[in-house]
Structure formats: structure tokens, C-alpha cells
N, C-alpha and C positions, 0 to 999 in steps of 0.2 A: 191577638199573642203576643203581649207585655216579649221586650224587651227587656236583657240586661242594664243595657242604662236607664230607661223608665222604672227599672223597678230600684235599685239604683238613686233614682232621684228623688222620689217617692222617701223613700229608708233615710238620707240624707238632707230633709228638707226640710226637721226639725232642730232648730238652732242647738239641741240638749243630748243630739246623739253622743258627740264625743265622747260626754263627760260619761251618760249609760254605761257607753262602751268602755270607757278606763275603770268603770268599779267591775267590770268583765272580765278584764284583760287581767287587772291584779287579782281577783279570785280565781282564777283561770293558774296559774300559778302555785295557789299555795294545796297542798293535797287533803283531800276531803272536802275545801269549802269547793274546793272546780266542782263536785255538781252542783251547785249552783249559777254558776256558768253557764253548763251544758240545759242546766232548768232552765235558762232566760233563753238561750238558744231554741229547746223546746216550746215556749211559751212563740217564739217567733214563727217557728214553724205551722203552731197550733192554729196563729189570729190568719197566717197564709190561705192553711190549709179552709178557715173557713171565708175567707174573701173579706177577711177587715180588712180596715186602714193598714200600711204597709212600713210602721214606724219602730220606733226602739221601744218597746213599751217602756214604765216606771218600773222600776225597781222594788219589791215588796212581797206577801206571803212568803214569806221565804222557807215555810214546811214545806208547802207546797214545791217548788221550785226546789226543794233539797227531793224530796222523791220524784220529781218528775226528773228530774237529773241525774239522779240514777240510774235510774231508767232508758235512758236518751241514750246514756255515758255507755253500757252493757253493748246496745245496740251498737253504736259507734266501734264499741272492739270488734265484736261478733261482725259487725258488713266492711267494717271499714280500716280496721288496722290488721286483725287475721290476715285477709285476703294479701297484702301488702307486705307482710310476716313470711308467706308461704311462698310469696313471688321469688320477695330475700332471698331466703334457702334454697332455690330451683336457681338464683342468679350467682350464687354464691363458688359454686364446682367451676363456672366459666369463667373466673378468673385467670383461671392455670392455662389458659386456651391464650389469651394475652391477643383478644380481639377489642382491646382497647371499650370505646364509649359504648360499643358491639353489645357487649354485655349485657349491660342493664335491659335490653329491647324485652326481655320478659316482665321487667316490672310499668311498663308503659297502662297495659289493662287496667292493673290491679291500682293504679294512682288515678288513671282520669272516670275508674267507676265508683270510688271508695267514698266519694262527697255523696252525687246521687244515689248508688246503691241505699245509706244509711238514712235518704230523705226517705227514701223509699218507704223503709224498714218501722222510722219513726211516726211515719205519715199514714201508711197501716194500724200501726200500735194506737195510738191518738184515737181511733173509729171507737174502739169496747175496750181498748185498755187491757189488752191481750199479746202475752209476749209470742204468741204462738202464730200472730198474726205476722208481729213483725219480721219473723223468719219463713213464711210461707215461701220460697223460692220461684216457684211456678208462679207467683203474682206478681211480686218483686222483679223478675224476669220480664213479666209482660208491662209495665212499667215503664220500663227501663226501653225496652223496644219501642212503645208506641211512641217517645220522645225523644229517644236519640240526638236525632237530627241536630236539635236546640241546645244539648250541653255540650260539646266540643268547646266551642268557644269560652262560655264562661265558665269550664274548669281549666282550661289553659290560661284566664286572664286571672284566675284563682293561683293558680302557680308562679306566674309570673309575679303577681301583687307580693307574695310570699316572699319569693325570691328578691326582687328590690327593699321588700320590707323589713329583712331582717334581722337590722338595729336594733330594732323597736318591736321583736319577736312575738308577746305573749298578744301586746295589743292588735298588732297585723295580724295575727291567726283570727283574735276575736273576731274581729271586725267582718275580714275574709268570711269568714264559716256566717258570719250573722248575711253577708249580702247575700251567698252563693248559696245557703240554703235558704234564701227566703228566696230566690229566684229554681229553685228546683221543684218547689215546694208549689209555687204561682204556675209551673207547665205542668206540675203533676196535674191542679184541678183545670187547668184549662183544659187538658185531652178532657179528664174525669166531667165537666160539665156538658165537653162538648158532641160525648157518649150519652149524657143520659137526653141533652134537648133531640138529637136524631135520632131517640127510641122515639121519644116521645111523639114525635111525627112521621 
């Protein structure tokens, strides 16, 4: 099972990753153009799902990036953003209880699961490019349950990276998502391939 460190070493071994990430970071802050950035992240998930080299791919085929990015962004909104918004709404009334930082505890599960759940949805969507596959919660929950022990440290690492790199926010977000989403995908693929191997034997 590849570790987060191994995945990051492979992703950042190519000296051109920085320039490619700069492009993604710039696109991420431009409305509509941000779909291209999500299309790029979609492509990174796809190459990891197929077991291809873990690298920052070349920018190109802009139409495909845009279409795939729109799909990935929609999945991200439903599986990543909406749960955090719902958790935030649940937390809001607790502010009046004056419990300090403890009022944010209900947000923790939503924050921890947003990334893996989004990637699980995109992972399933890519198999047939059907949105219904992306939102089959029973399948997504099973994927998270089978890999949950591998996600705590990488997700905390992503949160720490985003906080530490706040001054370079869009660059930090793009690189953080590229690394964490690639790692989640590699983990899903590892479990999936292990189960296929067990069935064959």
C-alpha cells in the first residue's frame, strides 16, 4: 500500500510540476475557468485510478478538461461542500451556548470526509461517466469504510498544509488537492485490486 510520502515523491519528482500547478492555481480563481482546474484534477484521479504514472500531466485538450471539470466540480459541491455547509448550519446555534472551540466539533466529520467522499464519487463516475454512479451512497460509504484507516493522517496533513500555506491560498489549495486526491485514488485502487485478486484466488 503506497504511503502519502511515496505518492508525493512521485508527483513532485518532475521538475515541471511547479509551473503546471501555477497554471492550475491561476485558473482556480477565475470564474468558469475554474472548471479547467477541476478538469485537471479529474485527469489526475483518472491516471491514478488506471494505475498510470503519478505525475502532473501536461495541460491540453481544453474542451475535455472543461467538460470533465464541470462534472468533477458538481460532484465536489454535492459530496464535499454541501455536507460541510449542513454541518456549519448545525453548529451555528451552538455559538449561543458559549462552549468556545467545542462548538465546532460537529464540523470535524464533514471536514474529514469531504475529500475522500468527493474522490470516491469521481472515482465511480469515471467508470461509466454516469452521475448516478457518483452518488450511490451505499457504494461510496463502503469505499470509505474499507479504506478509512489510511485517510486520517493524509487529511490532517492536507488541513495543516492549507493553514500553513494560507498566504499562497489558491496555489496551496490546488497542490493540496492534487496530492491528497491522488493519494485517495491510489488507496481506492489498491483496495479494489486486492479484492479482485482475492476473488481470483
